[in-house]
C-alpha positions in Angstrom: 0.2 0.4 0.0 1.2 3.2 -0.8 1.1 5.8 2.1 -0.6 9.1 0.9 -2.6 10.2 4.5 -0.7 10.8 7.1 -2.0 11.5 10.6 0.6 12.6 13.1 -0.9 12.4 16.8 1.4 14.6 19.2 3.4 18.1 18.7 6.4 17.7 20.3 9.7 17.5 19.0 9.4 14.4 16.6 5.7 15.2 15.5 7.4 18.8 14.7 9.7 17.4 12.5 8.0 14.8 11.2 5.4 17.0 10.1 7.6 19.3 8.2 9.5 16.3 6.2 6.2 15.0 5.5 4.9 17.8 4.0 8.0 18.3 1.3 7.2 14.9 -0.1 4.9 15.4 -3.4 3.4 11.9 -2.6 1.8 13.0 0.7 -1.7 14.4 -0.2 -3.1 14.5 3.3 -1.2 15.3 6.7 -3.4 15.9 9.8 -1.5 16.6 13.4 -3.2 16.4 16.5 -2.6 17.6 20.3 -4.1 17.8 23.4 -3.5 21.6 23.2 -3.1 24.4 21.1 0.3 25.0 22.6 2.2 24.7 19.7 -0.6 25.5 17.1 1.4 28.8 15.8 4.3 26.9 15.3 2.7 23.8 13.0 0.9 25.7 11.1 3.6 27.7 9.5 5.0 24.5 8.5 1.9 24.4 5.2 -1.1 25.9 4.8 -2.0 21.7 3.8 -1.6 21.1 7.2 -4.5 20.4 9.5 -4.3 20.9 12.9 -6.8 19.0 15.2 -7.4 18.9 18.9 -10.3 16.4 19.2 -9.1 12.9 18.4 -11.8 11.3 17.4 -12.1 13.8 14.4 -9.0 12.5 13.1 -9.8 11.9 9.5 -9.2 8.4 7.7 -5.3 7.9 7.2 -3.1 5.0 5.4 -0.9 5.7 8.3 -1.2 6.9 12.2 2.3 8.1 13.6 2.0 8.1 17.4 4.5 10.7 18.3 4.4 11.0 22.0 6.0 10.2 25.6 6.4 6.7 26.0 4.3 6.2 28.5 1.3 8.2 26.8 1.6 5.8 23.7 -1.0 3.1 24.9 -3.2 6.0 25.9 -3.0 7.3 22.9 -3.4 4.3 20.9 -6.7 3.0 23.0 -8.1 6.5 21.9 -7.7 6.1 18.3 -10.7 4.7 16.3 -8.9 4.2 12.9 -7.6 0.5 13.4 -8.0 -0.9 9.8 -5.0 0.8 8.4 -0.7 0.9 10.0 -0.6 2.3 13.2 3.1 3.0 14.4 4.9 4.6 17.2 8.2 6.5 17.0 9.6 5.0 20.2 13.3 3.5 20.5 12.7 1.9 23.9 8.7 0.3 24.0 7.8 -2.6 21.9 5.8 -2.6 19.2 3.4 -5.1 20.5 1.7 -2.4 22.4 0.4 -1.5 19.3 -1.6 -5.0 19.1 -5.1 -4.9 18.4 -4.7 -2.7 14.9 -4.6 -4.9 11.7 -1.2 -3.4 10.7 1.5 -1.8 12.9 4.7 -1.3 13.9 7.6 1.3 15.0 8.9 4.1 12.7 12.0 5.2 15.2 14.1 8.2 13.4 17.7 8.2 14.8 18.2 12.0 15.5 18.2 14.3 18.2 15.0 16.8 17.5 14.6 20.2 18.6 11.3 21.9 18.0 13.2 25.4 17.1 16.3 23.7 14.8 15.5 22.9 11.5 16.8 19.6 10.9 18.4 18.0 7.0 16.3 14.4 6.9 18.5 13.4 4.4 20.6 10.4 5.6 18.9 10.1 9.1 18.5 6.3 9.5 15.0 5.3 10.3 14.4 2.0 12.2 11.1 -0.3 11.1 9.5 -3.0 13.1 6.2 -3.8 11.1 3.8 -6.6 12.1 3.6 -8.3 8.9 5.3 -7.8 5.5 2.8 -5.7 4.0 3.2 -3.3 6.6 7.0 -3.4 6.3 7.0 -2.7 3.0 4.6 0.2 2.7 7.1 1.9 5.6 10.0 1.1 3.9 9.4 2.8 1.1 8.1 6.3 3.3 11.5 5.9 4.8 13.2 6.0 1.5 11.2 8.8 0.5 11.8 10.7 3.6 15.4 10.6 4.7 16.5 7.3 2.1 18.1 5.2 5.0 16.2 3.0 6.8 16.9 -0.1 8.5 14.8 -3.2 10.0 15.4 -3.5 13.8 13.6 -5.6 16.3 12.8 -4.4 19.9 15.9 -5.4 21.6 17.8 -4.0 19.3 16.1 -0.7 19.2 16.2 -0.7 23.2 20.3 -1.1 22.6 20.5 1.4 19.8 18.8 4.0 22.5 20.9 3.3 25.1 23.4 3.7 22.8 22.2 7.2 21.7 21.6 8.4 24.9 25.6 7.7 26.0 26.4 9.5 23.0 24.4 12.1 22.5 22.3 12.9 25.5 25.6 12.1 27.9 27.8 14.0 25.9 25.5 17.1 25.6 25.3 16.8 29.4 29.2 17.1 29.4 29.4 20.1 27.4 26.5 21.9 30.1 28.6 20.8 33.1 31.7 22.4 31.1 29.7 25.3 30.0 28.8 25.9 33.7 32.6 25.2 34.9 33.8 28.2 32.5 31.1 30.8 33.7 32.9 30.3 37.1 35.9 31.6 35.9 34.3 34.0 33.3 35.2 32.3 29.9 32.6 31.8 27.4 31.8 28.3 26.1 32.3 29.2 22.3 35.8 28.5 23.5 35.5 25.0 23.0 33.7 24.7 20.0 36.4 24.6 17.6 37.7 21.2 19.8 34.0 19.7 19.8 33.8 20.1 16.2 37.3 18.3 15.6 36.1 16.0 18.1 32.9 15.1 15.9 34.6 15.5 12.9 37.8 13.4 13.2 35.1 10.4 13.6 34.6 10.2 10.0 38.4 8.8 10.0 38.8 7.6 13.2 36.4 4.8 15.4 35.6 6.5 18.6 38.5 4.1 20.3 41.1 5.6 18.0 40.2 9.0 18.5 40.2 8.8 22.3 42.9 11.5 23.9 43.6 13.0 27.6 45.1 12.4 30.5 42.8 9.8 31.3 44.0 8.0 28.3 47.8 8.5 29.0 47.1 7.4 32.2 48.9 10.6 33.5 48.0 10.3 37.3 49.5 13.6 38.1 47.2 16.1 36.1 44.4 13.5 37.1 45.3 14.3 40.9 45.5 18.3 40.1 42.1 18.5 37.8 40.6 16.2 40.9 41.9 19.0 43.7 41.0 21.8 41.8 37.3 20.6 41.5 37.2 19.7 45.2 34.6 22.3 45.9 31.9 20.4 43.1 32.1 17.4 44.8 29.5 15.9 42.0 31.2 17.3 39.2 34.7 15.7 41.0 32.7 12.4 41.2 31.8 12.5 37.7 35.5 13.3 36.5 36.6 10.2 38.6 34.0 7.7 37.2 34.6 8.6 34.0 38.3 8.9 34.1 38.4 5.4 35.5 36.3 4.6 32.7 38.9 5.4 30.0 41.7 4.1 32.0 40.2 0.4 31.9 39.3 0.7 28.0 42.7 1.6 27.6 45.3 -0.5 29.9 48.8 -0.1 30.6 51.0 -2.1 28.6 
């Protein structure tokens, strides 16, 4: 089945970027968005005049595909509120099993692996979309849609997606938090975070040529205990940050044992 009519349930980060992405596909002829409140109506209305915003879930039009793009703990509630069960229903979570949607005729997962912020546009080209489906026909329909949206899709079962989500938390969420901690530390010494951006860019771009294991540098990688002791001493006025530094340094040292 070719997907031409899409309903997106949710008005958060993922829902916004999916709506924006699908609005640019010639093959999508009907695009509706449901949300409980009108909080983000003005933002969604700027995407395209053809996007229909709905707040009464019972008034959602029939569609070839319903995409539930809400918080994990709300997926079941939203699904149980849907009256259209004959066509495809998917969620976008990396951690929730696709079987939570059991009860519809065709169901699955359409999980884009990317960090989405509602006020930062993304280029969908090359974003991996991980797909799981209840049946071969549904899988083929989702594959074709992902091909049009990003050109990059991968079949992944529930266990694979959960493991992937954990890896993404380490690679994205935790690394971003490290940068937030670095920013707070620099502010104590009246230094701008921007002094680190060339370093951060190089850290990311060199992964095009090296594995993360090969790219690791720093005092823990060198087992430079004197520098580590100095840093921990300076961090003594911030016990929480000191403990994070100590544990991550220990993890790096364990990964690169002295020869």
